[in-house]
NUVOLUM-398254 format. One record per residue: residue in one letter; x, y, z of N, C-alpha, C in turn. Coordinates in steps of 0.05 Angstrom, whole numbers, plus 5000, padded with zeros to 4 digits. Atoms other than C-alpha are relative to their C-alpha. Layout:
// NUVOLUM-398254
AXYZXYZXYZ;...
// end
This chain:
// NUVOLUM-398254
M501349964974488062176743497050064995;L502849955003480462156750499250265013;P501049764987476762806764498849935027;S500950064973474862856838497149925001;Q502950074998467362836823499449724990;L500450275010468262156790501049795019;L498750194982472161836847498049835016;L501950154983466261646891498449804984;P501550205016461861326836501849784991;T498150215009468060956810500649815023;A499550174978469660696879497649825007;V502450164995462460476890499749784980;F500250205021462460126823502049775004;A497950204995469059766839499249825022;L500850164977466359536906497749814992;T502350165009459959286873501049764983;V498950215017464058886822501349795018;L498750194982468158576878498049835015;Q502150154985461858386917498749804982;A501350185018458858076855501749764994;L498150225006465057656844500949865025;A499050104974465857496918499849705002;S499950294995467856796937500049945030;D500050074972466656437002502749895010;T497450114993473456107000502150084979;F497949955020480156206965502349815007;I497650174996486555806956502450195003;A497749834994492556136988502549835000;A497350145000499955956982502050185014;V497749874989506156137020502549844993;Y497650145008513255977001502250075019;E497749974982518855867051502549984983;H497949985020524956087011502849995013;A497250024992532255877023501550214983;V499149775015534956557002503049964992;I497249995010541256596959501150275009;L499049764987545457096998502450124985;P497649875011550557606974502449965018;D497650004983557657626999499750235020;V500249794980558058027064502250214994;T498249795006561258697050498950265011;D500849744991561159397079499850204977;E499949835023562159697010497849924980;P502150075020556559736958501149874976;V499350125025556959286898498850174978;S501249855022555259536829497149934996;P502850075005547959576808499749744984;E500250245017549359026757500449755018;E499650234982552058556811497749965019;A502350024982546258716857497749874985;L502250115015541258566802500449714993;A499450285007544757916783499349825024;L500750164976544057666855496949985003;M502950004997536757876858498649834979;K501250175021535257526792500149705008;K499850284992537656866822497749935019;N502250054981532656926879497350034986;L502549965015527157186832499449754983;D500550255015528156566789498749795017;V501150204982526756126849497150075007;L502749924992520756536870498049974977;E501850035023517956536800499249714996;G500750285001518255776800497849935020;A502150044979514155776865497450124992;V502549875009509156266836498649844978;K501150165021508155846774498749745011;E501050254989507255206814497450055016;A502349934985502355546861497650054982;A502149935019498255826803498949754987;Q500950255013498055146769498349835019;Q501650154981495154846833497550165009;G502549854995489655376834500150225020;A499849794979492355886884499250274988;H500849735008489356576881502050215009;I498049814989494956906922502349845011;I497650124988502056736942501650215015;V498349824984506257056997502849895000;T497250084999513857036994501250155024;P499149914974518357197053501550275000;E498449774995521757807082502949944992;D497250035009528857907053500349794979;G499850225019527157387001501350064974;I498949935026530057766942503050065002;Y497149934998536857996969501349925026;G498850094976537957727039500350215022;W499749834977540758097100503050055006;H497349934992547058327137501150224982;F499149785016547558987100500650245018;T499849734990550359657120498150184984;R501749825015546460267098501150054972;E498849955026551460387042499749754982;A499950255016551559657020497249934989;I502750075009543959597013499150174976;Y501049815020543260186966499749894972;P500350105028544459826899497649814997;Y502250195001538859346916497250145001;L502649864996533459886926498950114974;E501449875022528260146878498150215011;D502049804992523560736881497249874995;I502750145002516660426895497950225004;P502049794997510960906882497649915016;H502550064986504360946920498149874980;P501850155019499160466890497950174986;T502149835013494461046874500950094972;V499149925027498761166811498949824978;N501250185020495160586777502149904979;W497650085015501460246751500249704997;I499350285005502859576718502850004989;P497249995009510459526715500649814977;C499550195022510158926669499450124973;I500749865026507059376615501650254996;D498749745001510460036632502250015020;P498050044979516859856669501650245008;T498249774995520560526665498550255008;R501649764994514860996684501150165024;F498949874976518161146752503049955003;G497150054999525361016733500549704999;P499450295002529060356731498749845023;A501450164980524959826766499949714992;P500050275010527159136743498849805019;V501250194981524958786807497050025000;Q502949965001518059096806498849894974;E500950105026517458936732499849695001;R500050294999519258206746497749895017;L502250084983514358136803497350044987;S502549945014508858466763499449804978;C500450205022509957996705499449725011;M500750254987509857396752497049995006;A502949994994502957616775498349994975;R501649975025500357796706500149744984;N499750245017503057176670498749765012;N501150234987500256706722497250065013;S502749924990493757086740499749945030;I499950054972495357086814501050255015;Y498949794983496457596870502849915009;V497350064992503957616885500850205022;V499249844978506457876952503049965005;A497150034997513958026960501050235018;N498749814983518758407005502550104985;M497749885014523958886976500750275014;G499249744988527359556990499150234984;D501049755012524460246975501950225007;K498449764995528560886968498550254993;K501449745005525961596973501950225005;S498249774997529962226962498850205019;C500949784982529662787013502250225000;N498149795000533263447025500150155027;S499549874975535463927079497550145011;S502549884990528464237084498549815018;D501250204983526463587118501949955023;P498050024978529663607188500849715007;S499350284994529562847193501449864977;C498750125023532762727125502849905007;P497350114994538862267132502150164984;S497849845011545662567115500549934971;D499550085028545962167049497750094982;G502149895017539562507025497949804991;R502050195008535061907022499049835023;Y501150204982530461457062500149724988;H500250285008530960707059497849865016;Y502250134986524860287076499949704994;N500750285003523759547087497149984991;T502649965013517759467041498849744989;D501650225013512358967022498550124977;V501649925023509059016954498049774993;V502050195010502858676926499250074972;F500949965028501258586852497649824996;D502550155005494358366830500349824975;P499750195023492957836775500450144973;E499349865024493658376722502850115001;G497349894997500458566748500050285011;K500249734989498059226779500950015029;L499249954972501359486842497550095016;V502449934984495659486893500550055029;A499349944972499259546960502950035003;R497249954992505759816988500050065030;Y499849964971507559767061502950035010;H497349954988513660057098500049895028;K499850134974515559637158500450225022;Y500049804980514360047221501749935025;N498550094976517559627276502549844990;L497550135009524659487253501349855022;F498550154981528558947288502750155004;R497749824993534759247322502349974981;R497750045018539558957270499550134972;E500749895027535959307211500950294998;T499049725001540359927213500350114972;Q499949915028540459957137497450154992;F502649885007533160197139499350225019;N501249794983529460807165497349925010;Y502750034990523260817208498250194984;P502049815011517161107172499250215021;K500849794981514961767204497449935015;E502550084988508061487217499449714993;P500750285007505360777221498049994978;E501850035023501760537159498149775005;A502050214998495360137160499149954971;V500450055029495259837090498049774996;T502050205007489059467065499350014971;F501150005027486159266998497949794998;E502350185003479858916975500549814977;T499950205021479558276934497349864999;P502550165001473957816911499849805023;F500150194977475857376971500950135026;G499749874974475957877027501850245000;K498349774995479458477056502649925012;F497350084992486958407064501450235013;G498149824989491958757108502849884998;I497350095003499458707107501950135020;F497749894984505458797154502249805000;T497550165004512358497164501249925027;C498450124979515658037216499550125027;F500049894973517058427281497450165005;D502549854997510658847268497949845015;I502250164989506458257292499850035031;L499949984971508458387365498950265011;F500749734991505959107367497250084992;H502749905005499459497369499750114972;E500049895027501159887307502249874983;P502649995013499959647254498349755006;A501350265000497858937275497250025011;V502749994987492059077323498250204985;V501649805014489859687284498649874975;L501250135023488859267221497749815007;V502050214994484958717255497650115016;S502149914982481059067311498550244989;E501249755008479759737279499149994970;L500650015029479959617203498749744991;Q501550255004476958917208500749864974;V499150165023481158567155499249715005;D500650294998479457847140502549835001;S497550165001486557607125502350195001;V497549844998493557867140502249864984;L497750105015499357777092502550065016;F497949974980505757667132502749894989;P497250075006512657647099501750025025;T498549994976517557477154502749864996;A497550144998524757277169500349945030;W500550064972523256947236502149805010;M498050174987528856667279498649865024;N501650154980525656117322501450025028;V499049984973526356197397498049845018;L501650154981523555647442500350125028;P502350185003519455567484497550134989;F502549875007514356097462500050134972;L499949835024516856437398501249854976;T499450125026517855907345497850114981;A501749885019514656147281497249874999;V502650135004509155627274498350025024;E501750004977506855627346498950295005;F501049734994506556387355498250104978;H501649895022503756547286497249865000;S502650134998498356017293498450115024;A501349894977496756277363498950284995;W500849725006496456997338497450004982;A502450025017491456807283497549935016;M502250094984487056457334499250235019;G500649794981487557017385498850254988;M501049765014486157567334497549944983;G502350085015480857177296500150064970;V499749955029483657257225501749784988;N498150165014487256867172502750135000;L497249895001494856957174501549834979;L498550135021498756787111502950065005;S497349954990505756717139502149864983;A497850115017511756627092502750075013;N497449964986518556537126502349954981;T497550085013525656527100500949745013;H499050264991529355877108503050005001;N497150004996536355877138500549865026;I499750174976538155317186502050125019;S497949904983544455657213498950235018;L501249784984540156247237497349925012;A502550104989534355807261497550124987;M502349895014529756087208498649784985;T501850185014524255617188497350015013;G502750004989516855537197498250204987;D502049835012511255807155497349855000;G502650145000503855657147497750184992;L502549865005496755847131498249945024;F501250024974493455977197497250145001;T502749904999486056097213499150045029;P501049974973481856297274499549735014;E500550264988480455557285502549835004;G497550154998487755337280501449994973;P498550015026492855177225498649844979;A501050155023490154987157502349824990;T497650165006497254747141502450165009;Y497549874992504254897165502449834993;H497650145006511454707153502250095018;Y497849944983517454677200502249804994;D497850185008524154387177502650125009;S497449904989530454507218502349824991;R497950195008534453967182501150044972;T499149985028534754087107500250304992;E499649725010536554707066498150074977;Q501749965023530754677018497650185006;G502549854998525055157005497649825000;H502450174999517854927011497650174994;L502549865008511155126980497749865015;L502550094986504655067020497650124987;L502549905010497555136995497749895018;A502450094986490755097030497750174992;E502449845005483655317020499150125026;L500749854976481555857070497350134996;R502549845002474956197086500750294994;A499449725008474756877053499350205022;R500949824979471057207110499549845025;P500350184977472356807173498050085021;R501949924979468057237218497249924994;L502650095008461957007179499649695002;S500150304998463556267190498549915025;P501450104976459055867236501849885021;T498150114981465255577268501950225012;Y498349784991468256267283500050005031;P499950024971470656257356498650235013;P501349784985466456657406502050175015;A498349824985469257237445500749875027;V498950124975473457037506500550215021;N499249844976473857357575502449865012;W497650144994481057177588500749995029;S499450014972480857297663497849875017;S502550074985473957027682500549755018;Y499850244984475556317704502250025022;A497849994982482356437736499550195024;S500749814978479657027776498249885021;S501950124981474556577809501349785017;I498750214986479756077834501250105026;K498949934975481656097908502849895002;M497250104996488755987934500049715008;F499850294993491055267941502349975020;P497950064981495254987999502649934985;G497450085010502654927984500850154975;E499349875025502555397924502450205003;N497749824996508055827955502649864995;N497650155006513055287938500950064971;T499249905026515755687880503050064998;F497249925004522455867850500150174975;S499649835024525156347798501649864979;G498650125022527556137730499950194976;A499849815023529756507667499249874974;V500550065028526656447598501350224984;R498249795011532156817561500450215022;R499649804979532157477600497750045019;D502449964984525257417630500049815024;V499950164976525057187702497149925007;F502650114994518956737712499949905029;T500550144975515856487776498949724993;F500650285007515555717770499149855025;S500750204980512355167811500249724987;E499650275011514454437799497549835003;L502250194998508953937783501149745011;R498750224987510853407833498549745000;S501550255002505352907821498849974972;K501150045027501852607760497450144995;A502549855003495553007773499950215022;G500249804979493753637811498850264990;N500749735004491554357817502350185009;Y497849824992496754907817499350294993;R500449715005496655667820502750145006;V497649844997502656127810499550284992;C500549715005502756887812502650154997;Q497949815002507357437790498850274992;G501249745006505658177790497049995002;E502950005000498358257771498849754988;L500950245013497957577738500249755018;C500050264987495856927771499249794979;C500550225019496056277730499049755014;H501250244988491955657745500149774981;L499750245016493054947721498749775014;V501050264992489054307728501149804979;Y498850185019492453707697500049715010;Q499550284994493252957695501749884978;M498150135019499152597662499149724996;S500750285006497751947626502449825002;N497550154995504951717626502250205004;K497949804994510552107659502749874998;S497350105001517651977639501550075026;Q498849974973521851887702502050235001;D497949805000527252377681499050284989;E501149755010522452937659498750165022;V501249824981520353537700498350214985;Y501749795011514554007684499450205022;V500649784981512954677716497650164989;L501949795007507355187717501550265004;G498649754998510155877704498350244994;A501349745004507956607706502050214995;F498349775004511157227678498250244994;D501449755003508457947682502050225000;G498049785001513258477657500950064972;L498949915025517258797603502049794989;H498150185014520958357552501650164981;G498349875020526758557509502450145012;S497649874990533658857516500150294993;V500049725009533359487474497150104996;I502849955005526259497448498349835020;K501550144979521659317507497050014995;Y502950015003514459097507498949815022;H501050134976509858817561498549744993;W501250275003508058077564498749925026;Q501150164978503557677610499849724990;I499950285011504856927602499449805023;C500550244984501956307635500949764984;T499050225016505455667615500349755016;L499350274991505654927628502449924983;L497550015015512854787609501749765009;K498050214994517654197604502750125003;C497349914995524454337634502049844983;K498150135017530654157595501149755012;S498950244986533053667648498650005028;P501150004973531053457719501150225018;D499049774985535354027745498250244996;L501949785002530454587760501350254988;K498649765012535755097738499750014970;T500250005030534454877666497150074991;C502849935008526955057668500050274985;G500149765016525855557613502050004977;Q498150035021531755347570498749854976;P501250125024530155127498500249695001;V500150295002528154397490498049924979;E501750085023525254047429498749735003;R501150274998523753347454498949955028;A501350084975519253057507499049724998;G501150275000516552377527497449975016;T502450014983510752547574497550104986;Q502649925011503552567551498150055023;F502049924980497552847588497249904992;E502850075004490552567596498350254997;M501449755003488153277605501750225013;F498949764986490353987622498050224996;S501649765002486654637634501650235012;L498349784992490655287637498550264997;S501349745001488055977653501650215016;G498649784986490356657679498350255003;T501449744995488057327706501150224983;F498849815018490057707645498850275000;G501049725001489558457641499750104972;T500349935029488558447565498249814987;R501650195016483858157514501749884977;Y498350115021489758017468501849785012;V498750244990491757317489500149794978;F499550185022494656797442500549725011;P499750274989493856047458501849824984;E498050175013499655587442500049725013;V499450274991500354827447502149894982;L497850095016506954537424500849725009;Y499350274994508553797420503049954994;S497250085005515253437419500650014970;G499249975028519153567355499050254987;V501149755010516154267349497749954981;Q502450065015509454017324497750155013;L502449884990502854377330498049785007;A502150194991496554047358497350084989;P502549905011490954247310497749825008;G502450154993484054047335500149865026;E499750154976486653767400499650175025;F500549844976485354357446497950214992;E502049805004480054897454500350225020;V500149784982479255577486497150055008;L502749954991473055657528499550305004;R500649714998469456317535500850135026;D499149894974471656387607503150015002;G497149965001479056387586501649765006;R498550244995481055667597501049884973;L498850155021485755327548500049715008;K500550284992483654587551500749814978;S499850225018485653947519497249884995;K502650125006479653627484500049715009;R499650284991482352927498502849995011;G497250014993489052667519501750104977;T498249915021495052947482500949764983;S499250225017496752507422503049974997;E497050005001504152687427501050115027;P498849884976508752857485500050304999;L500549714999507853577507502650155007;L497949824993513154117506499050245016;T501149784986508954717525497050034994;A502749895004501754957534500150285012;T499449734992501855707538497750194993;L501749775006497256317542501950245000;F498049785004501356897515498550264996;G501549745001498457587530501850244995;R498649755006500458267505498550235011;L501249754988499058897546501250244985;Y499049785017500159407491500050265014;Q500249754987497959967536502250055020;K497849974981503959847582502750014986;D497449985014509259877528501250275004;P498649744999514460417539500450114972;P499449895027516260897482502349854987;H497950145016520360587427502650165002;P497549844996527660787441501550074975;L498449955025530160767369498550164980;R501649865020524461057330500050305006;P500049714995525061817321497250105008;S502649884992519662237355498850154976;P501249865023514562517305500350305002;
// end
């Protein structure tokens, strides 16, 4: 441990070295992993059996790390649950966990693997990074002992955390993050007592990290970007796709654009659970992405990204998300609306009855405005303009405001909002806007076959999502997805501090 009087000069020197080595761009990689899963059991397996299963997945991940490094990648992100899978009880997950220390301990597990007790997974990840001179990002389980003096200590005397780790090109542990927003099925893990905002510096920018469900909440996602000003976010995820707004590639790309950062999104791959879709997303749109709902294979993606996107001449300007829509007056006939459900959310819809027009639909404090012209309309296809302003979720609730141009599943209006992957109608133009009560709005355009539309739309400073030209493919949805974090109710499952 360095004496306290040396910490500040040492930190300044380290920052100076990083600045001197700074790069304008870097090559990033993400790996969508078809996880080898254990047998489902309520009883814990032996530590040897747990390690044998994890070694199978680590072998696959190591192959991806080597390939990425050979192609020049500086960093690779692997997915949530990528080392041991899911569907665990609290007891069954325990043999898969390791004690992960705080990165301030200055530890390279590849060199000193037993310093903090048995740590074969951390040793393996550290050696992957060190042997290939690359940052390696992985998700695993952390265990921490506690006792009766801690009133929130679980009855089994330990905390379990869903945890991301980052090892630098020397194999040193440089970041550890405990997932703060657990999905309701993650009962094998504990909630951290406080949200963590984890960042670290590299020669190619300032990085932050969080996991899957975290992306939908203020802490840690907004804190990292808006307050701590990270350049890039590392995002291990196990994302189950939900059309029409929450497929992995469309929402993660939209989030990167709305927040103005790079998002390195690595997903698990499991067709039976609708898990697929990863990518390298930037403020200007996707650098590359992958979506495969047909095969069972993993996939490696690489792309060159700007290290500090805010300094780019093409960095998108600030947007007033309510400016244009607030200036629009009511249109005749706009009360011809009906209600329709997108999962549990009851939207207000209006059918687009002609090939061109102006429409306005309101719900709560949100009014959505659409100008459009179809270039070829399939006779059996129906599109609607929809608005939703309210709480989403069954157990864990959070506030959405959504304006959407949406293809219905069939000509029956009762199907509007149901998942649909194919369309035949293209648009010569569309312009979508809304009177949003938040600056956190994420623009999505999704084409037939769950394809993104990079470079084919733009967001104007007055809050309009516009096609630049006609759509090159039939349109599924064009959506402005807003989050009113200030209206979220208290989390019902997380213990009070």
